[in-house]
ROVO-612071 format. One record per residue: x negated, y negated, z of N, C-alpha, C in turn. Coordinates in steps of 0.05 Angstrom, whole numbers, padded with zeros to 5 digits, always signed. Atoms other than C-alpha are relative to their C-alpha. Layout:
N
XYZXYZXYZ
...
REM end
This chain:
440
-00008-00005+00027-02358-01894+01522-00024+00004-00018
+00024-00004+00016-02428-01901+01493-00011+00028+00004
+00011-00027-00006-02450-01837+01528+00017+00021-00015
-00017-00020+00014-02390-01799+01500-00005-00001-00030
+00005+00002+00029-02403-01826+01430-00026+00013-00008
+00027-00012+00006-02477-01807+01431+00002+00030+00002
-00002-00029-00004-02460-01737+01458+00014+00013-00023
-00015-00011+00022-02408-01725+01404-00017+00000-00026
+00016+00001+00025-02455-01748+01348-00022+00021+00000
+00022-00019-00001-02513-01706+01372+00010+00029-00001
-00011-00027+00001-02469-01644+01383+00009+00006-00029
-00008-00005+00028-02440-01652+01313-00024+00004-00017
+00024-00004+00016-02509-01659+01285-00013+00027+00003
+00011-00027-00005-02535-01596+01318+00017+00021-00012
-00017-00020+00012-02474-01557+01297-00002+00000-00030
+00003+00002+00029-02479-01582+01225-00026+00012-00010
+00026-00012+00008-02553-01564+01222+00001+00030+00002
-00001-00029-00004-02539-01494+01250+00015+00013-00023
-00016-00011+00021-02485-01481+01199-00014-00001-00027
+00015+00002+00025-02527-01507+01141-00023+00019-00002
+00023-00019+00000-02588-01466+01161+00010+00029-00003
-00011-00027+00003-02544-01403+01168+00007+00005-00029
-00008-00004+00028-02517-01413+01098-00025+00004-00018
+00024-00002+00016-02586-01424+01069-00014+00027+00003
+00014-00025-00005-02618-01363+01102+00017+00024-00010
-00017-00022+00009-02558-01318+01087+00000+00001-00030
+00001+00000+00030-02559-01340+01014-00027+00011-00009
+00027-00010+00008-02634-01324+01011+00000+00031+00002
-00001-00029-00003-02622-01254+01038+00018+00013-00021
-00018-00010+00021-02564-01245+00990-00013+00001-00027
+00014+00001+00026-02607-01266+00931-00020+00022-00002
+00020-00022+00001-02662-01216+00950+00014+00027-00004
-00015-00025+00003-02610-01160+00956+00010+00002-00029
-00010+00000+00028-02580-01180+00888-00022+00007-00020
+00023-00007+00018-02649-01177+00855-00006+00029+00001
+00007-00028-00003-02663-01109+00884+00021+00018-00013
-00021-00016+00011-02595-01082+00864-00001-00001-00031
+00001+00003+00029-02603-01109+00793-00023+00016-00012
+00023-00016+00010-02672-01078+00785+00006+00030+00001
-00007-00028-00002-02647-01011+00809+00020+00008-00021
-00020-00006+00020-02586-01014+00764-00012+00001-00028
+00012+00001+00027-02629-01031+00704-00016+00026-00006
+00016-00024+00004-02676-00971+00714+00019+00024-00004
-00019-00022+00003-02615-00926+00721+00014-00001-00027
-00015+00004+00025-02579-00955+00660-00018+00008-00024
+00018-00007+00023-02641-00945+00615-00009+00028+00001
+00010-00027-00003-02655-00876+00642-00029+00002+00007
+00028+00000-00007-02724-00897+00663-00006+00016+00025
+00003-00016-00025-02714-00866+00732+00026+00013+00006
-00024-00013-00011-02667-00817+00763+00007-00016+00026
-00007+00014-00025-02630-00844+00825-00020+00005+00022
+00019-00005-00022-02679-00809+00872-00026-00014-00006
+00026+00014+00007-02740-00836+00834+00003-00030+00003
-00004+00029-00002-02710-00906+00832-00001-00009+00029
-00001+00007-00029-02697-00906+00907-00028+00001+00012
+00027-00003-00011-02768-00882+00921-00020-00019-00012
+00020+00016+00014-02804-00924+00869+00003-00030+00006
-00004+00029-00003-02772-00993+00877-00006-00009+00029
+00007+00009-00028-02798-01034+00937+00025-00011+00015
-00024+00009-00015-02738-01037+00984-00008-00018+00024
+00010+00015-00023-02782-01069+01038+00017+00006+00025
-00015-00005-00024-02736-01078+01099+00029+00007-00006
-00028-00005+00007-02671-01066+01060+00005+00030-00002
-00009-00028+00004-02631-01002+01057+00012+00002-00029
-00008-00004+00027-02620-00976+00986+00014+00027-00003
-00015-00024+00005-02567-00925+00965+00010+00000-00029
-00014-00004+00025-02541-00896+00901+00021+00021+00004
-00022-00018-00004-02473-00864+00903+00015+00003-00026
-00015-00004+00024-02429-00833+00850+00028-00011+00003
-00026+00013-00001-02358-00854+00834+00019+00014+00019
-00017-00013-00021-02331-00804+00885-00008-00009+00028
+00009+00010-00026-02369-00839+00942-00021+00017+00012
+00021-00017-00011-02422-00785+00951-00027-00014-00003
+00027+00012+00000-02492-00809+00969-00018+00018-00016
+00018-00015+00017-02539-00786+00914-00029-00004+00008
+00028+00006-00009-02602-00820+00938+00002-00023+00020
+00001+00021-00020-02621-00864+00997-00029-00005+00008
+00028+00008-00006-02684-00901+01018-00006+00006+00030
+00005-00004-00029-02675-00885+01093+00019+00021+00010
-00017-00021-00011-02648-00825+01131+00025-00011+00014
-00023+00011-00014-02602-00873+01170+00025-00003-00018
-00022+00005+00019-02560-00884+01107+00002+00022-00020
+00000-00022+00020-02568-00816+01074+00026+00016+00000
-00023-00018-00002-02502-00786+01095+00026-00013-00010
-00025+00013+00008-02448-00838+01083-00005-00027-00013
+00005+00026+00014-02440-00900+01039-00001-00023+00020
+00003+00024-00017-02460-00966+01068+00026-00016+00001
-00025+00016+00002-02395-00999+01045+00020+00015-00018
-00020-00013+00016-02330-00978+01013+00004-00014-00027
-00003+00015+00025-02338-01028+00956-00008+00017-00024
+00006-00016+00024-02335-00996+00887+00004-00018-00025
-00003+00018+00022-02348-01049+00834-00001+00015-00027
+00001-00012+00027-02339-01035+00760-00029-00003-00011
+00027+00001+00012-02399-01026+00714-00007-00029-00007
+00012+00027+00005-02443-01088+00708+00014-00023+00016
-00011+00021-00018-02404-01124+00763-00012+00003+00028
+00014+00001-00026-02428-01143+00833+00020-00009+00021
-00016+00008-00023-02393-01148+00900-00018-00004+00024
+00016+00006-00024-02423-01181+00962+00017+00000+00025
-00014-00001-00026-02400-01165+01033-00020-00003+00023
+00018+00001-00024-02428-01170+01104+00010+00021+00020
-00005-00020-00021-02433-01118+01159-00011-00010+00026
+00010+00009-00026-02439-01131+01233-00023+00017+00010
+00022-00018-00006-02485-01070+01241+00000+00023-00019
+00003-00022+00018-02510-01010+01204-00015+00022+00014
+00012-00023-00013-02524-00942+01233-00005-00007+00030
+00006+00007-00028-02559-00953+01300-00011-00028+00003
+00011+00027-00001-02581-01023+01282+00023-00019+00005
-00022+00018-00008-02539-01077+01316-00002-00027-00015
+00003+00026+00013-02565-01134+01272+00020-00001-00024
-00018+00002+00023-02519-01161+01217-00015+00005-00026
+00011-00006+00027-02530-01143+01144+00018-00015-00021
-00015+00008+00024-02511-01173+01077-00003+00023-00020
+00000-00024+00018-02491-01118+01027+00008-00009-00028
-00005+00005+00029-02493-01123+00951+00006+00027-00013
-00007-00025+00015-02457-01069+00910+00003-00007-00029
+00000+00005+00029-02468-01065+00835+00006+00027-00015
-00007-00023+00015-02436-01017+00786-00019+00004-00025
+00018-00006+00023-02479-00982+00732+00008+00026-00013
-00006-00025+00014-02472-00928+00679-00026+00010-00012
+00025-00012+00010-02529-00880+00662+00003+00007-00030
-00001-00008+00028-02547-00860+00590+00017+00025-00005
-00017-00025+00004-02510-00794+00602+00029-00006+00005
-00028+00007-00004-02446-00832+00618+00009+00002+00029
-00008-00002-00028-02447-00822+00693+00002-00028+00012
-00004+00026-00013-02419-00880+00733-00010+00002+00029
+00012+00001-00027-02458-00898+00795+00004-00028+00012
-00001+00026-00014-02458-00954+00847-00026-00002+00016
+00025+00006-00015-02522-00984+00874+00007-00018+00023
-00006+00015-00025-02516-01009+00946-00026-00009+00013
+00024+00010-00013-02568-01054+00978+00010-00016+00025
-00006+00014-00025-02562-01075+01052-00024-00014+00010
+00023+00016-00008-02609-01131+01070+00005-00010+00029
-00005+00008-00028-02616-01143+01146-00003-00031+00003
+00001+00028-00006-02605-01213+01174-00012-00006+00027
+00011+00004-00027-02643-01204+01239-00020-00023+00001
+00019+00022+00000-02699-01250+01220+00014-00027-00003
-00015+00024+00003-02650-01302+01196+00015-00008+00025
-00015+00006-00024-02609-01296+01259-00018-00011+00022
+00019+00010-00020-02670-01305+01304-00010-00028-00008
+00009+00027+00009-02693-01363+01261+00020-00021+00006
-00021+00020-00006-02626-01397+01267+00002-00005+00030
-00002+00004-00029-02623-01385+01342-00022-00017+00011
+00023+00016-00009-02693-01412+01353+00002-00029-00008
-00002+00028+00010-02683-01472+01309+00022-00015+00014
-00023+00014-00013-02615-01488+01340-00007-00007+00029
+00007+00006-00027-02643-01482+01410-00020-00023+00002
+00020+00022+00000-02703-01527+01394+00014-00026-00006
-00013+00025+00007-02658-01577+01361+00019-00009+00022
-00017+00008-00022-02609-01575+01419-00016-00013+00023
+00017+00012-00021-02665-01588+01469-00009-00028-00009
+00008+00026+00010-02690-01644+01425+00023-00020+00001
-00023+00018+00000-02620-01672+01420+00007-00009+00028
-00004+00007-00028-02612-01670+01496-00020-00021+00009
+00021+00020-00007-02678-01707+01505+00006-00026-00013
-00006+00025+00014-02658-01757+01452+00024-00014+00012
-00024+00012-00013-02590-01766+01485-00008-00014+00026
+00008+00012-00025-02623-01779+01552-00015-00026-00005
+00015+00024+00007-02671-01829+01520+00019-00022-00009
-00019+00020+00011-02615-01864+01482+00018-00011+00022
-00018+00009-00021-02569-01866+01542-00015-00018+00020
+00016+00017-00018-02625-01894+01586-00004-00027-00013
+00003+00025+00014-02638-01946+01533+00026-00017+00000
-00026+00014+00000-02564-01962+01527+00006-00012+00027
-00006+00010-00027-02556-01968+01603-00018-00024+00006
+00018+00022-00006-02617-02013+01607+00009-00025-00015
-00008+00024+00016-02593-02058+01550+00026-00011+00011
-00026+00010-00010-02521-02061+01576-00003-00013+00028
+00005+00012-00027-02545-02073+01648-00013-00027-00003
+00014+00025+00004-02592-02127+01624+00020-00022-00010
-00020+00019+00011-02534-02159+01585+00021-00008+00021
-00022+00005-00018-02483-02152+01641-00008-00010+00028
+00009+00010-00026-02526-02169+01702+00006-00029+00004
-00007+00028-00004-02518-02244+01691+00030-00004+00004
-00029+00002-00003-02443-02234+01684+00008+00009+00028
-00006-00010-00027-02441-02193+01749-00008-00021+00021
+00008+00020-00019-02481-02246+01786+00019-00024-00001
-00018+00023+00003-02436-02300+01758+00027+00006+00013
-00025-00008-00013-02374-02262+01780-00002-00001+00030
+00004+00000-00029-02402-02252+01850-00001-00028+00011
+00003+00027-00010-02421-02325+01857+00027-00015-00001
-00026+00013+00002-02353-02348+01832+00019+00009+00022
-00017-00011-00021-02318-02301+01880-00007-00011+00028
+00009+00010-00026-02359-02330+01938+00007-00030+00004
-00008+00029-00003-02336-02402+01923+00028-00001+00012
-00025-00001-00015-02281-02413+01974+00020-00022-00008
-00019+00022+00006-02252-02478+01948-00012-00019-00020
+00009+00019+00020-02255-02531+01896-00016-00024+00012
+00013+00024-00012-02280-02583+01945-00028+00006+00010
+00026-00006-00010-02344-02547+01964-00022-00009-00019
+00023+00007+00016-02414-02559+01938-00013+00024-00014
+00011-00024+00012-02427-02488+01916+00003-00001-00030
-00001-00002+00029-02444-02478+01843-00013+00027-00008
+00011-00025+00010-02462-02417+01801-00028-00004-00011
+00028+00001+00010-02534-02402+01781+00001+00002-00031
+00000+00001+00029-02548-02419+01708-00023+00018-00010
+00021-00018+00011-02586-02361+01673-00018-00015-00019
+00019+00015+00017-02649-02384+01636+00000+00010-00029
+00002-00012+00026-02634-02342+01574+00008-00019-00023
-00009+00018+00020-02600-02398+01537+00021+00012-00019
-00020-00013+00017-02545-02352+01510+00028-00009+00008
-00027+00007-00005-02470-02352+01515+00006+00000+00030
-00004-00001-00029-02474-02333+01590-00010-00026+00012
+00009+00025-00010-02515-02395+01602+00020-00022-00005
-00020+00020+00007-02464-02438+01566+00025+00003+00018
-00022-00004-00017-02409-02405+01607-00005-00010+00028
+00007+00010-00027-02445-02420+01673-00001-00030+00001
+00000+00029+00001-02457-02492+01652+00028-00012-00001
-00028+00009+00001-02384-02501+01633+00015+00004+00026
-00013-00005-00025-02362-02470+01698-00009-00020+00021
+00009+00020-00019-02406-02516+01738+00012-00027-00005
-00013+00025+00006-02379-02576+01701+00029+00000+00009
-00028-00002-00009-02308-02552+01716+00001-00003+00031
+00001+00002-00029-02326-02543+01790-00006-00029+00009
+00005+00029-00006-02355-02614+01791+00025-00017-00002
-00025+00015+00003-02291-02642+01763+00021+00006+00021
-00019-00008-00021-02248-02602+01811-00009-00012+00027
+00010+00011-00026-02293-02624+01869+00006-00030+00003
-00006+00029-00001-02286-02697+01851+00029-00005+00004
-00029+00003-00002-02211-02690+01842+00009+00007+00028
-00008-00009-00026-02204-02652+01907-00009-00020+00022
+00009+00019-00019-02247-02702+01945+00017-00026+00000
-00017+00024+00002-02206-02760+01918+00027+00005+00013
-00026-00005-00012-02142-02726+01939-00002+00001+00031
+00003-00001-00029-02168-02711+02009-00005-00028+00012
+00004+00027-00010-02193-02782+02017+00026-00016+00001
-00026+00014+00000-02125-02808+01997+00017+00009+00024
-00017-00010-00022-02089-02763+02047-00010-00010+00027
+00012+00009-00026-02138-02780+02103+00003-00030+00004
-00002+00029-00002-02139-02854+02088+00029-00009+00005
-00028+00007-00003-02063-02857+02081+00010+00006+00028
-00009-00008-00027-02053-02820+02146-00011-00020+00021
+00011+00019-00019-02101-02866+02184+00013-00027-00003
-00011+00026+00004-02072-02928+02153+00029-00001+00010
-00028+00000-00008-02000-02907+02168+00004+00003+00030
-00004-00004-00029-02011-02886+02240-00001-00026+00016
+00003+00025-00015-02033-02955+02263+00025-00018-00002
-00024+00017+00000-01974-02996+02237+00025+00014+00012
-00023-00014-00013-01925-02941+02259-00001-00003+00030
+00003+00003-00029-01953-02945+02329+00008-00028+00009
-00007+00028-00007-01947-03020+02329+00030-00004-00002
-00029+00002+00004-01876-03016+02302+00015+00012+00023
-00014-00014-00022-01856-02966+02355-00001-00017+00026
+00004+00016-00024-01885-03009+02410+00018-00025+00000
-00016+00024+00003-01850-03070+02383+00030+00006+00004
-00028-00007-00003-01783-03035+02379+00008+00006+00028
-00005-00008-00028-01788-03006+02449+00001-00025+00018
+00001+00023-00017-01804-03074+02479+00017-00024-00009
-00017+00022+00009-01757-03117+02438+00024-00005+00018
-00023+00006-00018-01703-03153+02479+00026+00009-00012
-00026-00009+00008-01633-03127+02476+00019-00024-00002
-00015+00025+00004-01596-03186+02445+00029+00005-00008
-00028-00005+00009-01534-03152+02419+00014+00021+00016
-00014-00019-00018-01516-03107+02476-00004+00029-00007
+00003-00029+00003-01501-03033+02470-00006+00008-00028
+00005-00008+00028-01502-03030+02394-00030-00003-00006
+00029+00004+00005-01573-03059+02391-00016+00022+00014
+00015-00022-00014-01595-03007+02442+00002+00026-00015
-00003-00024+00016-01566-02951+02400-00017-00001-00025
+00016+00003+00024-01599-02978+02337-00029+00003+00007
+00029-00002-00007-01665-02985+02374-00007+00029+00006
+00006-00028-00006-01661-02913+02399-00002+00016-00025
+00001-00015+00025-01646-02887+02329-00026-00007-00015
+00024+00009+00014-01703-02929+02300-00025+00013+00013
+00023-00013-00014-01752-02903+02353-00001+00030-00007
+00000-00029+00007-01730-02831+02338-00012+00004-00028
+00010-00004+00027-01743-02839+02264-00029-00007-00003
+00028+00007+00000-01809-02875+02275-00017+00023+00012
+00014-00023-00012-01829-02817+02321-00003+00023-00020
+00001-00022+00020-01812-02768+02266-00021-00006-00022
+00020+00007+00020-01854-02806+02215-00028+00002+00012
+00026-00002-00013-01911-02810+02265-00009+00029+00002
+00008-00028-00001-01910-02735+02276-00007+00011-00027
+00005-00009+00027-01907-02723+02201-00028-00008-00009
+00026+00010+00007-01968-02767+02190-00022+00015+00015
+00020-00014-00017-02005-02733+02248-00004+00029-00011
+00002-00027+00011-01989-02664+02219-00015+00000-00026
+00014+00001+00025-02012-02684+02150-00030-00004+00004
+00029+00004-00006-02078-02710+02179-00013+00025+00010
+00011-00025-00011-02088-02645+02218-00005+00020-00023
+00004-00019+00022-02078-02603+02155-00021-00009-00019
+00020+00010+00018-02121-02648+02113-00028+00005+00011
+00026-00006-00013-02178-02641+02163-00007+00030-00001
+00005-00030+00001-02169-02565+02165-00008+00008-00028
+00007-00008+00027-02172-02561+02089-00028-00011-00008
+00024+00014+00009-02230-02609+02082-00026+00011+00013
+00024-00008-00013-02281-02589+02134+00004+00021+00022
-00006-00020-00021-02247-02537+02178+00007-00014+00026
-00008+00011-00025-02218-02547+02246-00023-00001+00020
+00021+00002-00021-02265-02572+02301+00012+00012+00025
-00012-00014-00022-02247-02521+02354-00020+00002+00023
+00017-00007-00022-02274-02515+02424-00002+00031+00001
+00003-00029-00004-02300-02446+02442-00005+00006+00029
+00001-00005-00029-02284-02433+02515+00018+00023+00007
-00017-00022-00010-02252-02378+02555+00027-00013+00009
-00027+00012-00006-02177-02393+02558+00017+00022+00012
-00020-00018-00011-02127-02360+02604+00026-00005-00015
-00022+00005+00018-02073-02353+02552+00027+00001+00016
-00025-00001-00016-02020-02335+02605+00006-00026+00013
-00005+00026-00011-02031-02403+02636+00011-00019-00021
-00010+00017+00022-02021-02437+02569+00030+00007-00006
-00028-00008+00005-01957-02397+02558+00018-00009+00023
-00017+00008-00024-01932-02411+02629+00006-00030-00001
-00005+00029+00002-01941-02486+02618+00020-00006-00021
-00019+00004+00022-01903-02483+02553+00028+00008+00009
-00026-00009-00010-01847-02444+02587+00013-00021+00018
-00010+00021-00018-01841-02497+02641+00010-00024-00016
-00009+00022+00017-01836-02551+02587+00026+00006-00013
-00025-00008+00013-01783-02512+02550+00024-00002+00019
-00022+00000-00019-01741-02504+02613+00009-00028+00008
-00008+00028-00007-01742-02579+02624+00016-00013-00022
-00013+00013+00022-01714-02595+02556+00022+00017-00013
-00019-00018+00013-01674-02534+02534+00028-00001+00013
-00028-00001-00010-01598-02532+02541+00009+00028+00007
-00006-00027-00005-01596-02457+02541-00021+00014+00018
+00018-00015-00017-01632-02402+02580-00027+00003-00014
+00028-00004+00010-01708-02395+02572-00011+00024+00016
+00011-00024-00013-01734-02325+02588-00030+00002-00006
+00029-00002+00003-01807-02309+02598-00010+00026+00012
+00013-00023-00011-01851-02249+02609-00030-00004-00006
+00029+00007+00003-01926-02262+02621-00017+00025+00006
+00020-00021-00005-01986-02217+02621-00028-00013+00001
+00027+00013-00001-02058-02236+02642-00015+00006-00026
+00015-00003+00025-02100-02248+02580-00019-00023-00003
+00021+00020+00005-02165-02284+02566-00008+00001-00030
+00008+00001+00028-02181-02307+02495-00022-00022-00002
+00021+00020+00005-02238-02348+02466+00011-00020-00020
-00011+00019+00019-02215-02412+02434+00003-00028+00012
-00005+00028-00007-02189-02483+02441+00027-00002+00014
-00026+00000-00014-02136-02492+02495+00020-00020-00011
-00018+00020+00010-02107-02555+02464+00013+00010-00026
-00011-00011+00024-02099-02522+02396+00019+00023+00005
-00018-00022-00007-02069-02460+02427+00026-00010+00011
-00024+00011-00011-02020-02502+02466+00017-00012-00022
-00015+00012+00022-02001-02539+02402+00013+00022-00017
-00011-00023+00015-01992-02472+02366+00026+00010+00013
-00024-00010-00014-01943-02448+02420+00022-00021-00001
-00021+00021+00000-01907-02515+02422+00014-00001-00027
-00013+00000+00026-01895-02513+02347+00019+00023-00003
-00017-00023+00002-01866-02444+02352+00025-00003+00018
-00023+00003-00017-01822-02460+02412+00019-00022-00009
-00017+00021+00011-01798-02525+02381+00017+00010-00023
-00015-00012+00022-01779-02486+02319+00023+00018+00011
-00020-00018-00012-01742-02435+02363+00023-00017+00012
-00021+00017-00012-01704-02491+02400+00018-00011-00022
-00017+00012+00021-01681-02522+02334+00019+00020-00013
-00017-00020+00015-01652-02457+02307+00015+00019+00018
-00013-00020-00018-01627-02420+02369+00030-00007+00002
-00028+00003-00006-01554-02409+02383+00006+00003+00030
-00004-00003-00029-01566-02403+02457-00027+00001+00014
+00025-00003-00016-01628-02375+02491-00025+00000-00017
+00026-00002+00011-01702-02376+02477-00017+00017+00018
+00017-00018-00017-01753-02324+02501-00029-00002-00010
+00029-00001+00005-01829-02325+02505-00011+00024+00014
+00008-00025-00012-01858-02256+02517-00029+00007-00009
+00027-00008+00006-01930-02233+02522-00001+00031+00000
+00001-00029+00005-01947-02162+02498-00029+00008-00003
+00028-00009+00001-02014-02127+02512-00002+00030-00006
+00000-00029+00005-01997-02058+02485-00021+00009-00021
+00020-00007+00021-02050-02061+02429-00028-00006+00012
+00026+00004-00012-02121-02051+02455-00016-00021-00016
+00016+00021+00012-02165-02112+02442+00015-00024-00010
-00016+00022+00010-02107-02157+02424+00022-00008+00020
-00023+00010-00016-02054-02199+02458+00020-00012-00020
-00021+00010+00017-01987-02215+02425+00018-00018+00017
-00020+00018-00012-01941-02273+02442+00024-00002-00018
-00025+00001+00016-01869-02265+02417+00016-00024+00008
-00018+00023-00005-01827-02328+02411+00027+00007-00014
-00026-00009+00010-01754-02305+02403+00021-00021+00004
-00023+00017-00005-01689-02342+02396+00025+00014-00009
-00026-00012+00006-01615-02325+02392+00010-00010-00027
-00008+00007+00026-01610-02334+02318-00006+00022-00020
+00005-00021+00019-01611-02292+02255-00029+00001-00009
+00028-00002+00009-01679-02266+02233-00003-00009-00028
+00005+00009+00027-01711-02291+02170+00003+00024-00019
+00000-00022+00020-01698-02250+02107-00028+00009-00007
+00026-00012+00005-01755-02204+02088-00015-00017-00022
+00013+00014+00022-01769-02244+02024-00010-00027+00008
+00008+00027-00009-01778-02309+02064-00021+00000+00023
+00017-00001-00024-01824-02284+02120-00029-00009-00005
+00026+00011+00007-01887-02305+02083+00003-00030-00007
-00003+00028+00010-01860-02369+02051+00005-00019+00022
-00007+00019-00022-01837-02398+02118-00024-00014+00011
+00025+00012-00010-01910-02413+02135-00012-00020-00020
+00009+00020+00020-01918-02457+02073+00006-00028+00010
-00004+00028-00008-01921-02532+02079+00026-00010-00012
-00026+00011+00007-01854-02567+02076+00019+00022-00009
-00017-00023+00008-01821-02499+02071+00029-00006+00009
-00028+00002-00006-01745-02503+02067+00014+00024-00012
-00010-00026+00010-01711-02436+02063+00030+00000-00006
-00028+00002+00006-01637-02455+02064+00011-00026+00010
-00011+00026-00007-01590-02512+02076+00000-00005+00030
+00000+00003-00029-01585-02499+02150-00027-00009+00010
+00027+00008-00009-01660-02504+02158-00008-00027-00012
+00006+00026+00012-01663-02564+02111+00011-00022+00016
-00012+00021-00016-01620-02602+02161-00013-00002+00028
+00013+00001-00026-01671-02595+02217+00000-00028+00011
+00002+00026-00013-01669-02651+02267-00027-00003+00012
+00026+00006-00011-01738-02678+02280-00022+00017-00011
+00021-00017+00011-01777-02624+02242-00013-00013-00024
+00015+00012+00022-01831-02646+02193-00003+00020-00023
+00005-00020+00021-01833-02580+02154-00029+00010+00000
+00028-00007-00001-01906-02572+02175-00008+00015+00025
+00007-00013-00026-01902-02542+02245-00009+00028-00003
+00008-00028+00003-01905-02469+02224-00025+00002-00016
+00025-00001+00015-01959-02483+02173-00024-00007+00018
+00021+00007-00019-02001-02516+02228-00005+00023+00019
+00003-00023-00018-01987-02458+02275-00015+00023-00013
+00014-00021+00015-02010-02409+02222-00030-00007-00003
+00027+00009+00003-02073-02450+02210-00016+00004+00026
+00014-00003-00026-02090-02451+02285-00004+00029+00007
+00003-00029-00006-02077-02376+02292-00024+00012-00016
+00022-00011+00016-02124-02359+02235-00027-00011+00008
+00025+00012-00009-02177-02407+02261-00010+00014+00025
+00008-00015-00024-02177-02366+02325-00004+00030-00005
+00004-00028+00007-02186-02300+02287+00025+00017+00003
-00025-00015-00003-02113-02281+02295+00018-00004-00024
-00020+00001+00021-02049-02282+02255+00027-00007+00012
-00028+00005-00009-01976-02302+02259+00019+00011-00021
-00019-00013+00018-01917-02265+02229+00028-00006+00009
-00029+00003-00006-01842-02273+02225+00013+00028-00001
-00013-00026+00000-01798-02214+02242+00026-00002+00016
-00025+00000-00015-01740-02194+02287-00004+00017+00025
+00001-00015-00025-01729-02168+02358+00013+00027-00004
-00014-00026+00002-01705-02097+02372+00030-00004-00001
-00029+00005+00001-01635-02128+02381+00008-00015-00025
-00007+00013+00025-01638-02162+02313-00001-00030+00000
+00002+00030-00001-01653-02234+02335-00026-00009-00014
+00024+00012+00014-01705-02281+02304-00024+00002+00018
+00025-00003-00015-01777-02270+02326-00024-00010-00017
+00027+00007+00011-01845-02302+02311-00021+00011+00020
+00021-00014-00017-01907-02264+02336-00027-00011-00007
+00028+00008+00003-01976-02292+02348-00017+00023+00010
+00018-00022-00008-02032-02240+02351-00028-00011+00001
+00026+00012-00004-02099-02262+02380-00019+00021+00012
+00019-00019-00011-02163-02223+02397-00006-00008+00029
+00007+00005-00028-02178-02215+02471-00030-00003+00003
+00028+00002-00007-02244-02233+02503-00011+00028+00006
+00011-00027-00007-02291-02172+02507-00003+00003+00030
+00002-00005-00028-02290-02141+02575-00029+00009+00008
REM end
């Protein structure tokens, strides 16, 4: 915008100067022609000179001088170029003057300013004195001056724009650095802070305020993470003790006590898994997952999970394996698949399928399908949120903590992959894990 503004101002200045100079020089030529026409008319009006003598005697310099009668016939002329026909068709009355301009005269292509003045001789003859003053010098002067001024304006514009760019860059560089540093801060719990510029201006105050805000967020985030971690650790121990006690308690009331004990153990197991899942996510948020980095035969991991499924599933479990080696943590990958297959078992209306797909070069996909309706498009991202509940049917999960898919998504991303919700070609529910293969 600054460049456009400077260009417009300088262009307007050059144009205004050119117009003003043209008016001044044209007026000067017009004044000279008026003086010459007045002198010639005066000598004719007093009878001091005949038209021929007046044309020859008065100094016309570079101008063309004509005297014509009221019929338009040229009586006298200062130059053979204008000896045959009148310079202009203007015929002013006696003692009046008319000013016009011509684009060229005779063989001369330069513009002229023409002054016509009416006069009456002592014998009563009415004549018209015509003076054509060339504007070639004025035109060249205007062109030269305009060109020089335009060049000077361009140089001035370049200097001004360079100065503006330098000033603006100097002013915005701290803001750009601040923006880059803020964008690089990955979370409120980190130790990263923005660099405080030494200028002591508003940018410095902004950086200081932002660092204070990050300090407060970091303290708040650390306190929240400590609470989750401490609470998880503290809850796991008494829950484990309670479960052991319930499992080993004597059956004093017969069958009813056994049923109550089984229900209590189930609920304690659910709380235990919830606490374990919370602790896993808290560690992932706080310091990242501690993953092994070994070569894993993913087809073996999938095969083991399929065997587990077939031992607990009431419906059919289909599988299709493909050899695939990935770099990662076998325990985390097994947990990722278990969370997906447990989710499939909870929501299937019959069968479950685990299929490996290697049709994309450099990647392996594992599809976990079930005989249930696919997720709506609007819910396929939200389902990976923590404690996600999409509808009443899913809210009545038996045994689910609402964190399984969130943990699976965290594990997939930690291995450089992704997980998505979709549907099979037949319209059933599908979850797909996509992981990078080991380089061959």
